[in-house]
FITOR-278612 format. One record per residue (C-alpha): residue in one letter; x, y, z. Coordinates in pm, whole numbers, plus 50000, padded with zeros to 5 digits. Example, Ala and Ser with C-alpha at 12.3 -4.5 7.8 and 13.67 -1.06 7.14 Angstrom:
2
<pt type="A" east="51230" north="49550" up="50780"/>
<pt type="S" east="51367" north="49894" up="50714"/>
END
This chain:
523
<pt type="M" east="38527" north="74013" up="00880"/>
<pt type="C" east="38734" north="73729" up="00741"/>
<pt type="F" east="39035" north="73866" up="00919"/>
<pt type="R" east="38839" north="73869" up="01245"/>
<pt type="K" east="38733" north="73504" up="01200"/>
<pt type="H" east="39090" north="73405" up="01122"/>
<pt type="L" east="39206" north="73586" up="01438"/>
<pt type="D" east="38945" north="73411" up="01650"/>
<pt type="R" east="39051" north="73072" up="01510"/>
<pt type="T" east="39416" north="73154" up="01582"/>
<pt type="E" east="39336" north="73250" up="01943"/>
<pt type="A" east="39125" north="72936" up="01983"/>
<pt type="I" east="39421" north="72724" up="01867"/>
<pt type="R" east="39668" north="72910" up="02088"/>
<pt type="K" east="39461" north="72875" up="02406"/>
<pt type="P" east="39503" north="72497" up="02441"/>
<pt type="I" east="39869" north="72533" up="02344"/>
<pt type="C" east="39915" north="72792" up="02620"/>
<pt type="K" east="39731" north="72570" up="02867"/>
<pt type="A" east="39946" north="72275" up="02768"/>
<pt type="E" east="40261" north="72483" up="02813"/>
<pt type="E" east="40133" north="72607" up="03148"/>
<pt type="M" east="40065" north="72249" up="03265"/>
<pt type="E" east="40411" north="72144" up="03147"/>
<pt type="D" east="40568" north="72435" up="03339"/>
<pt type="K" east="40379" north="72332" up="03652"/>
<pt type="K" east="40500" north="71973" up="03617"/>
<pt type="K" east="40858" north="72091" up="03574"/>
<pt type="R" east="40832" north="72319" up="03877"/>
<pt type="K" east="40683" north="72037" up="04087"/>
<pt type="K" east="40956" north="71799" up="03971"/>
<pt type="N" east="41221" north="72055" up="04062"/>
<pt type="E" east="41059" north="72109" up="04403"/>
<pt type="D" east="41045" north="71731" up="04466"/>
<pt type="S" east="41409" north="71701" up="04359"/>
<pt type="S" east="41499" north="71991" up="04587"/>
<pt type="N" east="41310" north="71833" up="04878"/>
<pt type="S" east="41482" north="71498" up="04826"/>
<pt type="D" east="41821" north="71669" up="04816"/>
<pt type="R" east="41748" north="71883" up="05124"/>
<pt type="V" east="41936" north="71776" up="05438"/>
<pt type="T" east="41646" north="71745" up="05680"/>
<pt type="L" east="41452" north="71486" up="05878"/>
<pt type="K" east="41249" north="71287" up="05624"/>
<pt type="K" east="40873" north="71224" up="05655"/>
<pt type="E" east="40877" north="70845" up="05637"/>
<pt type="I" east="40637" north="70752" up="05920"/>
<pt type="G" east="40291" north="70660" up="05788"/>
<pt type="L" east="39988" north="70548" up="05992"/>
<pt type="L" east="40106" north="70185" up="06022"/>
<pt type="S" east="40456" north="70286" up="06134"/>
<pt type="A" east="40305" north="70546" up="06370"/>
<pt type="C" east="40091" north="70276" up="06536"/>
<pt type="A" east="40398" north="70049" up="06546"/>
<pt type="I" east="40599" north="70320" up="06725"/>
<pt type="I" east="40333" north="70364" up="06995"/>
<pt type="I" east="40258" north="69992" up="07040"/>
<pt type="G" east="40626" north="69899" up="07006"/>
<pt type="N" east="40732" north="70149" up="07270"/>
<pt type="I" east="40457" north="70056" up="07513"/>
<pt type="I" east="40496" north="69679" up="07477"/>
<pt type="G" east="40858" north="69637" up="07572"/>
<pt type="S" east="40964" north="69465" up="07891"/>
<pt type="G" east="40692" north="69611" up="08114"/>
<pt type="I" east="40424" north="69346" up="08065"/>
<pt type="F" east="40685" north="69080" up="08146"/>
<pt type="I" east="40825" north="69260" up="08454"/>
<pt type="S" east="40548" north="69474" up="08604"/>
<pt type="P" east="40283" north="69204" up="08680"/>
<pt type="K" east="40494" north="69098" up="08975"/>
<pt type="G" east="40522" north="69455" up="09112"/>
<pt type="V" east="40154" north="69537" up="09050"/>
<pt type="L" east="40037" north="69221" up="09230"/>
<pt type="E" east="40282" north="69275" up="09516"/>
<pt type="H" east="40153" north="69628" up="09588"/>
<pt type="A" east="39785" north="69564" up="09504"/>
<pt type="G" east="39773" north="69264" up="09737"/>
<pt type="S" east="39513" north="69065" up="09541"/>
<pt type="V" east="39451" north="68930" up="09191"/>
<pt type="G" east="39125" north="69119" up="09146"/>
<pt type="L" east="39264" north="69456" up="09247"/>
<pt type="S" east="39572" north="69405" up="09028"/>
<pt type="L" east="39347" north="69346" up="08724"/>
<pt type="I" east="39151" north="69662" up="08808"/>
<pt type="V" east="39481" north="69853" up="08823"/>
<pt type="W" east="39574" north="69724" up="08474"/>
<pt type="V" east="39239" north="69830" up="08325"/>
<pt type="C" east="39237" north="70170" up="08497"/>
<pt type="G" east="39599" north="70227" up="08398"/>
<pt type="G" east="39501" north="70189" up="08033"/>
<pt type="G" east="39205" north="70422" up="08085"/>
<pt type="I" east="39426" north="70690" up="08235"/>
<pt type="C" east="39670" north="70656" up="07944"/>
<pt type="T" east="39376" north="70702" up="07706"/>
<pt type="L" east="39281" north="71030" up="07877"/>
<pt type="G" east="39642" north="71147" up="07864"/>
<pt type="S" east="39686" north="71046" up="07500"/>
<pt type="M" east="39376" north="71246" up="07399"/>
<pt type="C" east="39533" north="71555" up="07558"/>
<pt type="Y" east="39862" north="71486" up="07381"/>
<pt type="A" east="39675" north="71451" up="07050"/>
<pt type="E" east="39550" north="71808" up="07091"/>
<pt type="L" east="39895" north="71937" up="07186"/>
<pt type="G" east="40060" north="71744" up="06902"/>
<pt type="V" east="39850" north="71905" up="06628"/>
<pt type="T" east="39844" north="72249" up="06795"/>
<pt type="I" east="40223" north="72264" up="06841"/>
<pt type="P" east="40348" north="72049" up="06548"/>
<pt type="K" east="40707" north="72012" up="06670"/>
<pt type="S" east="40910" north="71703" up="06753"/>
<pt type="G" east="41019" north="71666" up="07116"/>
<pt type="G" east="40693" north="71572" up="07287"/>
<pt type="D" east="40654" north="71688" up="07648"/>
<pt type="Y" east="40971" north="71894" up="07631"/>
<pt type="S" east="40866" north="72096" up="07324"/>
<pt type="Y" east="40517" north="72162" up="07457"/>
<pt type="V" east="40629" north="72264" up="07807"/>
<pt type="T" east="40906" north="72487" up="07666"/>
<pt type="E" east="40654" north="72652" up="07433"/>
<pt type="I" east="40397" north="72708" up="07711"/>
<pt type="F" east="40591" north="72764" up="08034"/>
<pt type="G" east="40930" north="72879" up="07907"/>
<pt type="G" east="41286" north="72753" up="07902"/>
<pt type="L" east="41349" north="72657" up="08266"/>
<pt type="V" east="41055" north="72417" up="08307"/>
<pt type="G" east="41123" north="72264" up="07967"/>
<pt type="F" east="41491" north="72223" up="08048"/>
<pt type="L" east="41414" north="72043" up="08377"/>
<pt type="L" east="41203" north="71788" up="08189"/>
<pt type="L" east="41476" north="71751" up="07929"/>
<pt type="W" east="41746" north="71719" up="08195"/>
<pt type="S" east="41567" north="71444" up="08389"/>
<pt type="A" east="41475" north="71260" up="08068"/>
<pt type="V" east="41826" north="71264" up="07922"/>
<pt type="L" east="42001" north="71201" up="08254"/>
<pt type="I" east="41789" north="70917" up="08393"/>
<pt type="M" east="41443" north="70855" up="08249"/>
<pt type="Y" east="41512" north="70724" up="07897"/>
<pt type="P" east="41859" north="70574" up="07956"/>
<pt type="T" east="41716" north="70387" up="08257"/>
<pt type="T" east="41417" north="70259" up="08060"/>
<pt type="L" east="41647" north="70148" up="07779"/>
<pt type="A" east="41877" north="69975" up="08028"/>
<pt type="V" east="41587" north="69791" up="08194"/>
<pt type="I" east="41450" north="69672" up="07859"/>
<pt type="A" east="41797" north="69568" up="07740"/>
<pt type="L" east="41860" north="69370" up="08061"/>
<pt type="T" east="41522" north="69201" up="08021"/>
<pt type="F" east="41613" north="69114" up="07662"/>
<pt type="S" east="41941" north="68952" up="07762"/>
<pt type="N" east="41782" north="68769" up="08058"/>
<pt type="Y" east="41521" north="68608" up="07836"/>
<pt type="V" east="41776" north="68519" up="07565"/>
<pt type="L" east="42010" north="68354" up="07815"/>
<pt type="Q" east="41742" north="68187" up="08031"/>
<pt type="P" east="41714" north="67867" up="07816"/>
<pt type="A" east="42089" north="67811" up="07854"/>
<pt type="F" east="42070" north="67848" up="08236"/>
<pt type="Q" east="41748" north="67663" up="08320"/>
<pt type="N" east="41839" north="67569" up="08676"/>
<pt type="C" east="41999" north="67896" up="08777"/>
<pt type="F" east="42013" north="68266" up="08694"/>
<pt type="P" east="42231" north="68374" up="08400"/>
<pt type="P" east="42564" north="68531" up="08505"/>
<pt type="F" east="42516" north="68904" up="08557"/>
<pt type="I" east="42828" north="68987" up="08354"/>
<pt type="A" east="42695" north="68790" up="08056"/>
<pt type="T" east="42357" north="68962" up="08091"/>
<pt type="K" east="42512" north="69309" up="08089"/>
<pt type="L" east="42744" north="69223" up="07800"/>
<pt type="L" east="42461" north="69096" up="07580"/>
<pt type="A" east="42244" north="69398" up="07671"/>
<pt type="T" east="42528" north="69633" up="07573"/>
<pt type="I" east="42584" north="69454" up="07240"/>
<pt type="C" east="42211" north="69482" up="07163"/>
<pt type="V" east="42206" north="69859" up="07237"/>
<pt type="L" east="42518" north="69916" up="07025"/>
<pt type="F" east="42378" north="69720" up="06731"/>
<pt type="L" east="42044" north="69904" up="06730"/>
<pt type="T" east="42223" north="70238" up="06764"/>
<pt type="W" east="42415" north="70153" up="06446"/>
<pt type="V" east="42089" north="70063" up="06268"/>
<pt type="N" east="41926" north="70392" up="06372"/>
<pt type="C" east="42234" north="70587" up="06264"/>
<pt type="S" east="42232" north="70418" up="05924"/>
<pt type="S" east="41872" north="70468" up="05811"/>
<pt type="V" east="41537" north="70593" up="05937"/>
<pt type="R" east="41368" north="70344" up="05704"/>
<pt type="W" east="41562" north="70050" up="05850"/>
<pt type="A" east="41468" north="70158" up="06202"/>
<pt type="T" east="41098" north="70192" up="06118"/>
<pt type="R" east="41094" north="69858" up="05935"/>
<pt type="I" east="41248" north="69686" up="06239"/>
<pt type="Q" east="40983" north="69857" up="06452"/>
<pt type="D" east="40700" north="69738" up="06225"/>
<pt type="I" east="40824" north="69377" up="06212"/>
<pt type="F" east="40899" north="69340" up="06583"/>
<pt type="T" east="40575" north="69510" up="06686"/>
<pt type="I" east="40383" north="69244" up="06494"/>
<pt type="G" east="40608" north="68980" up="06653"/>
<pt type="K" east="40549" north="69100" up="07009"/>
<pt type="L" east="40173" north="69119" up="06952"/>
<pt type="L" east="40180" north="68759" up="06826"/>
<pt type="A" east="40374" north="68655" up="07139"/>
<pt type="L" east="40112" north="68812" up="07366"/>
<pt type="V" east="39829" north="68668" up="07155"/>
<pt type="L" east="39989" north="68323" up="07207"/>
<pt type="I" east="39984" north="68377" up="07585"/>
<pt type="I" east="39621" north="68497" up="07569"/>
<pt type="I" east="39504" north="68202" up="07356"/>
<pt type="V" east="39675" north="67947" up="07583"/>
<pt type="G" east="39524" north="68123" up="07884"/>
<pt type="L" east="39173" north="68118" up="07734"/>
<pt type="V" east="39213" north="67745" up="07660"/>
<pt type="Q" east="39303" north="67694" up="08027"/>
<pt type="I" east="38999" north="67893" up="08138"/>
<pt type="S" east="38773" north="67692" up="07904"/>
<pt type="K" east="38901" north="67379" up="08081"/>
<pt type="G" east="38798" north="67523" up="08417"/>
<pt type="H" east="39144" north="67635" up="08537"/>
<pt type="Y" east="39049" north="67974" up="08675"/>
<pt type="D" east="39051" north="67931" up="09052"/>
<pt type="A" east="39260" north="68245" up="09108"/>
<pt type="L" east="39009" north="68446" up="08901"/>
<pt type="R" east="38698" north="68350" up="09100"/>
<pt type="P" east="38565" north="68665" up="09276"/>
<pt type="S" east="38573" north="68493" up="09615"/>
<pt type="V" east="38945" north="68417" up="09570"/>
<pt type="A" east="39054" north="68709" up="09350"/>
<pt type="F" east="38983" north="68964" up="09623"/>
<pt type="E" east="39153" north="68777" up="09907"/>
<pt type="F" east="39419" north="69025" up="10014"/>
<pt type="S" east="39763" north="68909" up="10123"/>
<pt type="Q" east="39800" north="69243" up="10304"/>
<pt type="D" east="39566" north="69519" up="10416"/>
<pt type="P" east="39510" north="69744" up="10113"/>
<pt type="S" east="39615" north="70107" up="10152"/>
<pt type="V" east="39592" north="70403" up="09918"/>
<pt type="G" east="39970" north="70434" up="09923"/>
<pt type="Q" east="40024" north="70075" up="09815"/>
<pt type="I" east="39760" north="70107" up="09542"/>
<pt type="A" east="39938" north="70420" up="09419"/>
<pt type="L" east="40263" north="70223" up="09398"/>
<pt type="A" east="40079" north="69949" up="09207"/>
<pt type="F" east="39969" north="70215" up="08955"/>
<pt type="L" east="40331" north="70334" up="08929"/>
<pt type="Q" east="40441" north="69980" up="08846"/>
<pt type="A" east="40165" north="69951" up="08584"/>
<pt type="S" east="40257" north="70292" up="08443"/>
<pt type="F" east="40604" north="70156" up="08362"/>
<pt type="A" east="40438" north="69891" up="08143"/>
<pt type="Y" east="40226" north="70160" up="07975"/>
<pt type="S" east="40507" north="70413" up="07937"/>
<pt type="G" east="40570" north="70509" up="07578"/>
<pt type="W" east="40209" north="70601" up="07488"/>
<pt type="N" east="40321" north="70959" up="07417"/>
<pt type="F" east="40631" north="70873" up="07213"/>
<pt type="L" east="40486" north="70941" up="06869"/>
<pt type="N" east="40476" north="71308" up="06975"/>
<pt type="Y" east="40856" north="71300" up="06989"/>
<pt type="V" east="40881" north="71243" up="06613"/>
<pt type="T" east="40592" north="71462" up="06489"/>
<pt type="E" east="40808" north="71625" up="06220"/>
<pt type="E" east="40879" north="71283" up="06063"/>
<pt type="V" east="40512" north="71175" up="06049"/>
<pt type="V" east="40332" north="71191" up="05714"/>
<pt type="E" east="40032" north="71426" up="05753"/>
<pt type="P" east="40071" north="71456" up="06133"/>
<pt type="R" east="39741" north="71641" up="06181"/>
<pt type="K" east="39559" north="71327" up="06060"/>
<pt type="N" east="39790" north="71038" up="06145"/>
<pt type="L" east="39901" north="71148" up="06494"/>
<pt type="P" east="39554" north="71133" up="06656"/>
<pt type="R" east="39450" north="70830" up="06450"/>
<pt type="A" east="39753" north="70631" up="06563"/>
<pt type="I" east="39690" north="70727" up="06928"/>
<pt type="Y" east="39322" north="70631" up="06918"/>
<pt type="I" east="39401" north="70294" up="06755"/>
<pt type="S" east="39702" north="70196" up="06966"/>
<pt type="I" east="39611" north="70278" up="07330"/>
<pt type="P" east="39282" north="70080" up="07349"/>
<pt type="L" east="39448" north="69787" up="07170"/>
<pt type="V" east="39736" north="69776" up="07420"/>
<pt type="T" east="39497" north="69807" up="07718"/>
<pt type="L" east="39296" north="69508" up="07592"/>
<pt type="V" east="39609" north="69300" up="07527"/>
<pt type="Y" east="39760" north="69381" up="07870"/>
<pt type="T" east="39444" north="69295" up="08061"/>
<pt type="M" east="39392" north="68968" up="07874"/>
<pt type="T" east="39760" north="68875" up="07921"/>
<pt type="N" east="39733" north="68915" up="08299"/>
<pt type="I" east="39414" north="68709" up="08302"/>
<pt type="A" east="39604" north="68442" up="08107"/>
<pt type="Y" east="39889" north="68448" up="08362"/>
<pt type="F" east="39646" north="68385" up="08649"/>
<pt type="S" east="39477" north="68099" up="08461"/>
<pt type="S" east="39785" north="67884" up="08512"/>
<pt type="M" east="39982" north="68045" up="08795"/>
<pt type="T" east="39892" north="68107" up="09156"/>
<pt type="P" east="39969" north="68452" up="09300"/>
<pt type="E" east="40252" north="68296" up="09499"/>
<pt type="E" east="40408" north="68145" up="09184"/>
<pt type="L" east="40385" north="68474" up="09000"/>
<pt type="L" east="40546" north="68666" up="09287"/>
<pt type="S" east="40833" north="68416" up="09309"/>
<pt type="S" east="40903" north="68424" up="08933"/>
<pt type="N" east="41169" north="68653" up="08789"/>
<pt type="A" east="41055" north="68576" up="08433"/>
<pt type="V" east="40676" north="68553" up="08439"/>
<pt type="A" east="40629" north="68463" up="08073"/>
<pt type="V" east="40897" north="68191" up="08090"/>
<pt type="T" east="40734" north="68033" up="08397"/>
<pt type="F" east="40401" north="68048" up="08214"/>
<pt type="G" east="40554" north="67874" up="07910"/>
<pt type="E" east="40724" north="67605" up="08119"/>
<pt type="K" east="40395" north="67515" up="08285"/>
<pt type="L" east="40178" north="67504" up="07971"/>
<pt type="L" east="40387" north="67467" up="07655"/>
<pt type="G" east="40594" north="67162" up="07752"/>
<pt type="M" east="40865" north="67087" up="07496"/>
<pt type="F" east="40777" north="67412" up="07316"/>
<pt type="S" east="40846" north="67625" up="07624"/>
<pt type="W" east="41153" north="67768" up="07447"/>
<pt type="V" east="40914" north="67967" up="07225"/>
<pt type="M" east="40823" north="68197" up="07512"/>
<pt type="P" east="41169" north="68336" up="07606"/>
<pt type="I" east="41251" north="68385" up="07237"/>
<pt type="S" east="40921" north="68567" up="07181"/>
<pt type="V" east="40978" north="68790" up="07482"/>
<pt type="A" east="41335" north="68860" up="07369"/>
<pt type="L" east="41208" north="68969" up="07026"/>
<pt type="S" east="40949" north="69188" up="07195"/>
<pt type="T" east="41206" north="69366" up="07409"/>
<pt type="F" east="41442" north="69395" up="07111"/>
<pt type="G" east="41176" north="69596" up="06929"/>
<pt type="G" east="41119" north="69802" up="07244"/>
<pt type="I" east="41487" north="69900" up="07259"/>
<pt type="N" east="41476" north="70007" up="06894"/>
<pt type="G" east="41166" north="70220" up="06954"/>
<pt type="Y" east="41309" north="70392" up="07262"/>
<pt type="L" east="41636" north="70469" up="07084"/>
<pt type="F" east="41448" north="70612" up="06785"/>
<pt type="T" east="41228" north="70843" up="06989"/>
<pt type="S" east="41460" north="70944" up="07275"/>
<pt type="S" east="41727" north="71055" up="07029"/>
<pt type="R" east="41471" north="71295" up="06876"/>
<pt type="L" east="41423" north="71446" up="07223"/>
<pt type="C" east="41796" north="71524" up="07243"/>
<pt type="F" east="41778" north="71659" up="06888"/>
<pt type="S" east="41488" north="71891" up="06979"/>
<pt type="G" east="41658" north="72010" up="07298"/>
<pt type="A" east="41978" north="72097" up="07113"/>
<pt type="R" east="41779" north="72278" up="06843"/>
<pt type="E" east="41624" north="72500" up="07112"/>
<pt type="G" east="41970" north="72578" up="07256"/>
<pt type="H" east="41929" north="72368" up="07573"/>
<pt type="L" east="42188" north="72109" up="07477"/>
<pt type="P" east="42512" north="72136" up="07275"/>
<pt type="Y" east="42434" north="72228" up="06914"/>
<pt type="L" east="42621" north="71924" up="06786"/>
<pt type="L" east="42322" north="71716" up="06902"/>
<pt type="A" east="42095" north="71916" up="06667"/>
<pt type="M" east="42288" north="71801" up="06359"/>
<pt type="I" east="42204" north="71516" up="06123"/>
<pt type="H" east="42409" north="71300" up="05889"/>
<pt type="L" east="42471" north="71463" up="05551"/>
<pt type="K" east="42354" north="71158" up="05352"/>
<pt type="N" east="42148" north="70940" up="05587"/>
<pt type="C" east="41962" north="71235" up="05745"/>
<pt type="T" east="41974" north="71067" up="06091"/>
<pt type="P" east="42064" north="71248" up="06418"/>
<pt type="I" east="42383" north="71052" up="06482"/>
<pt type="P" east="42523" north="71265" up="06771"/>
<pt type="A" east="42191" north="71244" up="06959"/>
<pt type="L" east="42177" north="70868" up="06904"/>
<pt type="L" east="42533" north="70825" up="07031"/>
<pt type="L" east="42451" north="71027" up="07345"/>
<pt type="C" east="42150" north="70803" up="07418"/>
<pt type="C" east="42363" north="70494" up="07359"/>
<pt type="I" east="42644" north="70608" up="07590"/>
<pt type="A" east="42403" north="70711" up="07867"/>
<pt type="T" east="42229" north="70373" up="07847"/>
<pt type="V" east="42555" north="70178" up="07866"/>
<pt type="V" east="42653" north="70378" up="08178"/>
<pt type="I" east="42315" north="70308" up="08343"/>
<pt type="L" east="42355" north="69937" up="08259"/>
<pt type="C" east="42647" north="69925" up="08498"/>
<pt type="I" east="42450" north="70057" up="08799"/>
<pt type="G" east="42116" north="70024" up="08973"/>
<pt type="E" east="41863" north="69752" up="09053"/>
<pt type="T" east="41566" north="69696" up="08822"/>
<pt type="H" east="41282" north="69735" up="09073"/>
<pt type="N" east="41405" north="70068" up="09214"/>
<pt type="L" east="41495" north="70197" up="08868"/>
<pt type="I" east="41135" north="70136" up="08758"/>
<pt type="N" east="41006" north="70340" up="09053"/>
<pt type="Y" east="41243" north="70631" up="08973"/>
<pt type="V" east="41139" north="70632" up="08608"/>
<pt type="S" east="40767" north="70595" up="08678"/>
<pt type="F" east="40765" north="70886" up="08923"/>
<pt type="I" east="40949" north="71122" up="08684"/>
<pt type="N" east="40731" north="71001" up="08395"/>
<pt type="Y" east="40411" north="71082" up="08577"/>
<pt type="L" east="40549" north="71417" up="08692"/>
<pt type="S" east="40627" north="71518" up="08333"/>
<pt type="Y" east="40288" north="71397" up="08209"/>
<pt type="G" east="40105" north="71609" up="08466"/>
<pt type="V" east="40305" north="71923" up="08396"/>
<pt type="T" east="40247" north="71883" up="08021"/>
<pt type="I" east="39871" north="71836" up="08053"/>
<pt type="A" east="39851" north="72128" up="08296"/>
<pt type="G" east="40018" north="72323" up="08015"/>
<pt type="L" east="39726" north="72233" up="07788"/>
<pt type="L" east="39484" north="72404" up="08030"/>
<pt type="Y" east="39715" north="72705" up="08065"/>
<pt type="L" east="39746" north="72737" up="07686"/>
<pt type="R" east="39366" north="72726" up="07652"/>
<pt type="K" east="39343" north="73026" up="07885"/>
<pt type="K" east="39649" north="73211" up="07755"/>
<pt type="R" east="39577" north="73169" up="07381"/>
<pt type="P" east="39207" north="73085" up="07338"/>
<pt type="N" east="39205" north="73179" up="06967"/>
<pt type="L" east="39494" north="72952" up="06872"/>
<pt type="A" east="39403" north="72711" up="06588"/>
<pt type="R" east="39331" north="72368" up="06736"/>
<pt type="P" east="39245" north="72097" up="06479"/>
<pt type="I" east="39160" north="71874" up="06779"/>
<pt type="K" east="39000" north="72019" up="07093"/>
<pt type="V" east="38922" north="71779" up="07378"/>
<pt type="N" east="38659" north="71836" up="07644"/>
<pt type="L" east="38804" north="72016" up="07948"/>
<pt type="L" east="38683" north="71735" up="08175"/>
<pt type="I" east="38945" north="71504" up="08018"/>
<pt type="P" east="39261" north="71697" up="08125"/>
<pt type="I" east="39100" north="71790" up="08458"/>
<pt type="S" east="39017" north="71424" up="08534"/>
<pt type="Y" east="39369" north="71320" up="08440"/>
<pt type="L" east="39524" north="71587" up="08663"/>
<pt type="I" east="39309" north="71490" up="08965"/>
<pt type="F" east="39421" north="71128" up="08930"/>
<pt type="W" east="39779" north="71244" up="08871"/>
<pt type="A" east="39786" north="71459" up="09187"/>
<pt type="V" east="39641" north="71181" up="09406"/>
<pt type="L" east="39878" north="70920" up="09266"/>
<pt type="L" east="40193" north="71129" up="09306"/>
<pt type="G" east="40091" north="71250" up="09651"/>
<pt type="F" east="40041" north="70901" up="09792"/>
<pt type="S" east="40348" north="70768" up="09611"/>
<pt type="L" east="40555" north="71040" up="09774"/>
<pt type="Y" east="40402" north="70948" up="10110"/>
<pt type="S" east="40464" north="70573" up="10068"/>
<pt type="E" east="40810" north="70590" up="09908"/>
<pt type="P" east="40955" north="70927" up="10014"/>
<pt type="V" east="41316" north="70826" up="09943"/>
<pt type="V" east="41256" north="70695" up="09590"/>
<pt type="C" east="41025" north="70983" up="09490"/>
<pt type="G" east="41245" north="71237" up="09671"/>
<pt type="L" east="41550" north="71119" up="09478"/>
<pt type="G" east="41351" north="71158" up="09156"/>
<pt type="M" east="41273" north="71520" up="09250"/>
<pt type="V" east="41636" north="71587" up="09344"/>
<pt type="I" east="41758" north="71450" up="09010"/>
<pt type="M" east="41519" north="71683" up="08830"/>
<pt type="L" east="41610" north="71990" up="09041"/>
<pt type="T" east="41983" north="71943" up="08984"/>
<pt type="G" east="41909" north="72083" up="08640"/>
<pt type="V" east="41834" north="72432" up="08781"/>
<pt type="P" east="42199" north="72544" up="08828"/>
<pt type="V" east="42292" north="72372" up="08500"/>
<pt type="Y" east="42024" north="72575" up="08319"/>
<pt type="F" east="42138" north="72909" up="08459"/>
<pt type="V" east="42507" north="72839" up="08397"/>
<pt type="G" east="42476" north="72663" up="08062"/>
<pt type="V" east="42178" north="72840" up="07901"/>
<pt type="Q" east="42099" north="73170" up="08076"/>
<pt type="W" east="42457" north="73289" up="08132"/>
<pt type="K" east="42535" north="73468" up="07807"/>
<pt type="E" east="42869" north="73635" up="07900"/>
<pt type="K" east="43080" north="73324" up="07920"/>
<pt type="P" east="43460" north="73347" up="07878"/>
<pt type="K" east="43574" north="73359" up="07515"/>
<pt type="W" east="43804" north="73063" up="07565"/>
<pt type="L" east="43501" north="72851" up="07660"/>
<pt type="Y" east="43320" north="72952" up="07338"/>
<pt type="R" east="43631" north="72865" up="07138"/>
<pt type="L" east="43658" north="72526" up="07311"/>
<pt type="V" east="43292" north="72442" up="07242"/>
<pt type="E" east="43329" north="72556" up="06880"/>
<pt type="K" east="43640" north="72340" up="06836"/>
<pt type="L" east="43471" north="72033" up="06990"/>
<pt type="T" east="43161" north="72088" up="06777"/>
<pt type="Y" east="43375" north="72111" up="06463"/>
<pt type="K" east="43561" north="71790" up="06555"/>
<pt type="G" east="43229" north="71618" up="06624"/>
<pt type="Q" east="43096" north="71730" up="06285"/>
<pt type="K" east="43398" north="71581" up="06108"/>
<pt type="V" east="43381" north="71252" up="06298"/>
<pt type="C" east="43003" north="71204" up="06255"/>
<pt type="Y" east="42980" north="71375" up="05912"/>
<pt type="V" east="42685" north="71588" up="06029"/>
<pt type="V" east="42545" north="71935" up="05955"/>
<pt type="F" east="42252" north="72145" up="06072"/>
<pt type="P" east="41930" north="72037" up="05896"/>
<pt type="Q" east="41785" north="72278" up="05640"/>
<pt type="D" east="41441" north="72425" up="05701"/>
<pt type="D" east="41155" north="72288" up="05494"/>
<pt type="P" east="40946" north="72585" up="05372"/>
<pt type="S" east="40639" north="72366" up="05332"/>
<pt type="E" east="40624" north="72301" up="05706"/>
<pt type="T" east="40391" north="72488" up="05938"/>
<pt type="E" east="40562" north="72779" up="06107"/>
<pt type="P" east="40627" north="72713" up="06475"/>
<pt type="L" east="40462" north="72930" up="06739"/>
<pt type="T" east="40793" north="73085" up="06839"/>
<pt type="A" east="41109" north="73163" up="06652"/>
<pt type="K" east="41409" north="72934" up="06659"/>
<pt type="P" east="41712" north="73033" up="06861"/>
<pt type="E" east="41913" north="73306" up="06694"/>
<pt type="Q" east="42220" north="73089" up="06675"/>
<pt type="L" east="42042" north="72829" up="06464"/>
<pt type="L" east="41911" north="73093" up="06226"/>
<pt type="H" east="42262" north="73220" up="06164"/>
<pt type="S" east="42389" north="72868" up="06108"/>
END
């Protein structure tokens, strides 16, 4: 009996000791796992909710709100209709972003439209989106924003004339090169720049809005009176209204860019939709109020004749402090360049990882964990585009291809609903949302094609040139051995120069819906 009591006491003493040892073992294992994760060469999850909102807002608010008001008013034909276009443009982006929120948490892969379309429709359709994006869409957008940045920086030094075009291009190139270096050096640096400059650009627009509201309170709103606002300078047509929406869509482009960096977002299933739902309505409100502010101090004729709308606005209302406006706009576009570089490089990274671009572009720096080859490709393509093209036509090319890719992606959401109805969907939008978006999308693209057949036709041709490239570069498996050896040698040289390797898989991540290319598994 005594022995039994002694045994019970011994077991009672050992139990807490065993539990303590077990807890200690768990802590050690967790510490080892954390150490292993920090040492793993992979894209780091460093984008929280604030940075996620900054990426969306920072990418949307670039140069568009300072360039597009002129194009929207020109095609809309009246102040009132142009304001309706701005509001409806934000509403359409909201519908699209809700669809992208569902796709982003259902297919949790970086790459945005490209990854979703490749997953749903297969390699060819995905490659065509990737091809047009890498070849023209994102380099062109970066070039336009960079040129806007340099124009606004140089404008105070050339008040009575336009800045020299060579100086504008040179400054734009320097800006792109500098931000490429920042993005190559550290993800954290890039996101901090994005956070700071997003706040700065919002403050610049808030300044415009406040000054505009002060003007309205003083009774300066003649252009906004309904009797005047809907006086059309030309007979309105559906085709012209469609082109006005295309111009506005350039200002709103970037609303889907957080989906390009899903794998770097902390808790993407929560923060991706939250960031979308916070950012898009905020930008729509800011854009609409900014345009109202413009018309509180500028006649439609003055706005149409201005090449720098915000600068003209500042010169009329801010007096000796008018220099604040070009500097504010320059800071805004600077942040926009950083955001586009950050996200578009992840598109190249995702395309290379799927085997649709050279595998060197799917590699990241051994220490900094940044996709340096993909960033360099985006930088080089942007510098080339800087040397060609005219801003207005470039915006039309980009807007058409943008809308085309949006529609195909959202059509993919409907197809995936039918093809895989039992797939886990943390977010599931009402079917009326993608259907409404697609109806608007089809009408807009149809009338745009009718009104500007050359511009839209060239956009289609650029996209379709990717078909032979896909079949030769991706589908053709029996290439000559010398070509494989050449690619291998160039990849090896690129690895040595950029100090990059393939990222290691993170076992804690959700398994993708399809397997990775066989080549990447062997690497």
